[in-house]
TORPA-4810 file (N, C-alpha, C, O; in nm, 3 decimals):
<nodes>
NODE_1_13.394_10.666_15.218_13.362_10.526_15.230_13.407_10.477_15.367_13.517_10.509_15.413_M
NODE_2_13.323_10.400_15.431_13.353_10.346_15.562_13.456_10.233_15.551_13.457_10.159_15.452_K
NODE_3_13.540_10.222_15.650_13.639_10.116_15.655_13.572_9.980_15.657_13.466_9.963_15.718_S
NODE_4_13.633_9.883_15.591_13.583_9.746_15.588_13.659_9.656_15.685_13.632_9.536_15.693_L
NODE_5_13.753_9.712_15.759_13.833_9.634_15.852_13.746_9.576_15.963_13.646_9.635_16.004_L
NODE_6_13.786_9.460_16.011_13.713_9.392_16.118_13.695_9.485_16.237_13.586_9.491_16.295_V
NODE_7_13.800_9.557_16.274_13.793_9.642_16.394_13.695_9.758_16.379_13.653_9.818_16.478_K
NODE_8_13.658_9.790_16.257_13.570_9.903_16.231_13.427_9.862_16.194_13.345_9.948_16.160_D
NODE_9_13.397_9.733_16.199_13.265_9.685_16.156_13.207_9.588_16.259_13.278_9.526_16.337_T
NODE_10_13.076_9.578_16.255_13.007_9.478_16.337_12.989_9.352_16.253_13.007_9.354_16.131_T
NODE_11_12.954_9.244_16.318_12.929_9.119_16.246_12.819_9.140_16.142_12.830_9.092_16.029_R
NODE_12_12.713_9.209_16.179_12.602_9.233_16.087_12.649_9.313_15.965_12.608_9.285_15.853_E
NODE_13_12.735_9.411_15.988_12.787_9.490_15.877_12.874_9.404_15.786_12.868_9.416_15.663_E
NODE_14_12.956_9.316_15.847_13.042_9.229_15.765_12.958_9.132_15.682_12.992_9.105_15.567_R
NODE_15_12.851_9.078_15.739_12.762_8.990_15.662_12.704_9.065_15.542_12.698_9.012_15.432_E
NODE_16_12.661_9.189_15.565_12.604_9.270_15.456_12.709_9.304_15.351_12.679_9.305_15.231_A
NODE_17_12.831_9.331_15.395_12.940_9.363_15.302_12.964_9.245_15.209_12.976_9.263_15.088_I
NODE_18_12.973_9.126_15.264_12.998_9.007_15.182_12.879_8.979_15.091_12.898_8.950_14.972_I
NODE_19_12.759_8.986_15.144_12.640_8.961_15.061_12.634_9.060_14.944_12.607_9.021_14.831_K
NODE_20_12.658_9.187_14.972_12.653_9.288_14.866_12.767_9.271_14.767_12.748_9.289_14.647_N
NODE_21_12.884_9.238_14.816_13.001_9.225_14.728_12.987_9.106_14.635_13.027_9.112_14.519_A
NODE_22_12.931_8.997_14.685_12.921_8.876_14.605_12.794_8.872_14.521_12.787_8.797_14.423_L
NODE_23_12.696_8.951_14.556_12.567_8.948_14.488_12.517_8.804_14.479_12.461_8.763_14.377_S
NODE_24_12.539_8.731_14.583_12.509_8.588_14.587_12.396_8.567_14.686_12.419_8.527_14.800_C
NODE_25_12.275_8.593_14.644_12.162_8.587_14.738_12.071_8.467_14.712_11.957_8.464_14.757_D
NODE_26_12.122_8.370_14.639_12.043_8.252_14.611_11.955_8.265_14.488_11.885_8.171_14.451_G
NODE_27_11.958_8.381_14.424_11.873_8.402_14.306_11.944_8.365_14.177_11.888_8.378_14.069_S
NODE_28_12.066_8.320_14.188_12.139_8.281_14.068_12.284_8.319_14.079_12.321_8.407_14.157_G
NODE_29_12.366_8.252_14.003_12.511_8.274_14.008_12.549_8.403_13.936_12.501_8.431_13.826_C
NODE_30_12.634_8.478_14.000_12.687_8.600_13.938_12.829_8.579_13.886_12.901_8.674_13.855_E
NODE_31_12.869_8.450_13.878_12.997_8.413_13.821_13.118_8.475_13.891_13.206_8.531_13.827_N
NODE_32_13.120_8.463_14.023_13.235_8.516_14.098_13.354_8.423_14.086_13.465_8.460_14.125_C
NODE_33_13.336_8.303_14.034_13.438_8.202_14.009_13.478_8.123_14.132_13.557_8.029_14.120_S
NODE_34_13.428_8.155_14.246_13.468_8.084_14.366_13.436_7.936_14.357_13.521_7.851_14.386_S
NODE_35_13.315_7.904_14.317_13.273_7.763_14.314_13.353_7.681_14.213_13.409_7.578_14.248_C
NODE_36_13.357_7.726_14.090_13.418_7.643_13.986_13.570_7.648_13.987_13.633_7.567_13.919_W
NODE_37_13.630_7.739_14.060_13.776_7.739_14.075_13.820_7.661_14.198_13.938_7.657_14.231_L
NODE_38_13.725_7.598_14.265_13.759_7.516_14.379_13.747_7.587_14.512_13.779_7.529_14.616_G
NODE_39_13.703_7.710_14.511_13.689_7.784_14.636_13.570_7.742_14.718_13.562_7.770_14.837_G
NODE_40_13.476_7.676_14.652_13.356_7.633_14.723_13.260_7.747_14.744_13.266_7.849_14.676_G
NODE_41_13.172_7.729_14.838_13.071_7.828_14.870_13.139_7.959_14.910_13.218_7.961_15.005_D
NODE_42_13.111_8.068_14.839_13.179_8.193_14.870_13.150_8.244_15.011_13.233_8.313_15.070_P
NODE_43_13.033_8.211_15.065_13.004_8.254_15.202_13.091_8.180_15.301_13.135_8.238_15.400_Y
NODE_44_13.118_8.052_15.276_13.208_7.977_15.364_13.349_8.032_15.352_13.422_8.041_15.451_Q
NODE_45_13.387_8.068_15.232_13.521_8.123_15.210_13.543_8.250_15.292_13.652_8.271_15.346_M
NODE_46_13.441_8.334_15.302_13.453_8.460_15.375_13.401_8.454_15.518_13.393_8.556_15.585_Y
NODE_47_13.366_8.334_15.565_13.317_8.320_15.702_13.416_8.371_15.806_13.374_8.433_15.904_Q
NODE_48_13.547_8.348_15.790_13.641_8.403_15.889_13.635_8.556_15.899_13.657_8.612_16.007_P
NODE_49_13.605_8.623_15.788_13.587_8.770_15.793_13.460_8.803_15.868_13.460_8.889_15.956_Y
NODE_50_13.352_8.737_15.833_13.224_8.763_15.900_13.238_8.739_16.050_13.182_8.814_16.130_I
NODE_51_13.314_8.635_16.088_13.334_8.602_16.229_13.435_8.695_16.298_13.453_8.687_16.420_D
NODE_52_13.500_8.782_16.221_13.595_8.875_16.280_13.733_8.817_16.303_13.811_8.871_16.381_G
NODE_53_13.765_8.706_16.236_13.892_8.637_16.256_14.000_8.679_16.157_14.119_8.678_16.190_E
NODE_54_13.960_8.715_16.035_14.055_8.753_15.930_13.998_8.869_15.850_13.877_8.889_15.844_K
NODE_55_14.088_8.944_15.790_14.048_9.053_15.703_14.020_8.998_15.562_14.069_8.891_15.526_E
NODE_56_13.943_9.071_15.486_13.912_9.032_15.348_14.041_9.013_15.268_14.054_8.917_15.193_I
NODE_57_14.136_9.104_15.285_14.261_9.096_15.210_14.337_8.966_15.240_14.396_8.907_15.150_A
NODE_58_14.335_8.921_15.364_14.402_8.797_15.401_14.337_8.678_15.332_14.406_8.589_15.282_E
NODE_59_14.205_8.676_15.328_14.133_8.567_15.265_14.158_8.567_15.115_14.183_8.462_15.056_I
NODE_60_14.153_8.684_15.053_14.178_8.695_14.910_14.320_8.651_14.875_14.342_8.585_14.774_N
NODE_61_14.416_8.689_14.958_14.554_8.652_14.933_14.572_8.500_14.942_14.636_8.440_14.856_Q
NODE_62_14.514_8.439_15.044_14.524_8.294_15.059_14.456_8.223_14.943_14.507_8.123_14.893_A
NODE_63_14.341_8.273_14.900_14.270_8.214_14.786_14.355_8.224_14.661_14.370_8.126_14.587_Y
NODE_64_14.412_8.341_14.638_14.495_8.361_14.520_14.617_8.270_14.519_14.654_8.215_14.416_G
NODE_65_14.678_8.255_14.634_14.797_8.171_14.645_14.760_8.025_14.623_14.833_7.953_14.554_T
NODE_66_14.651_7.982_14.678_14.612_7.840_14.671_14.553_7.801_14.536_14.586_7.695_14.483_R
NODE_67_14.467_7.885_14.481_14.392_7.845_14.362_14.440_7.907_14.232_14.417_7.850_14.125_Y
NODE_68_14.505_8.018_14.239_14.548_8.082_14.115_14.693_8.046_14.082_14.727_8.019_13.967_V
NODE_69_14.777_8.047_14.183_14.918_8.020_14.161_14.954_7.873_14.167_15.068_7.837_14.139_H
NODE_70_14.859_7.789_14.202_14.882_7.645_14.202_14.930_7.601_14.334_14.956_7.482_14.354_G
</nodes>
């Protein structure tokens, strides 16, 4: 499996990684919980990863701390 780290991927690859992971292509909700737990649009949530600013793990950790732990 190829690394998902920002340093090992292009912007286009990161966009595809997020699209595939979320299965959120506008054809219907796959119940990722981002929207109804207050995370908002999952693509906006992962935009810093797509832009190469943060790793997926950093975003997930911040989301978990903010929305799951109160």
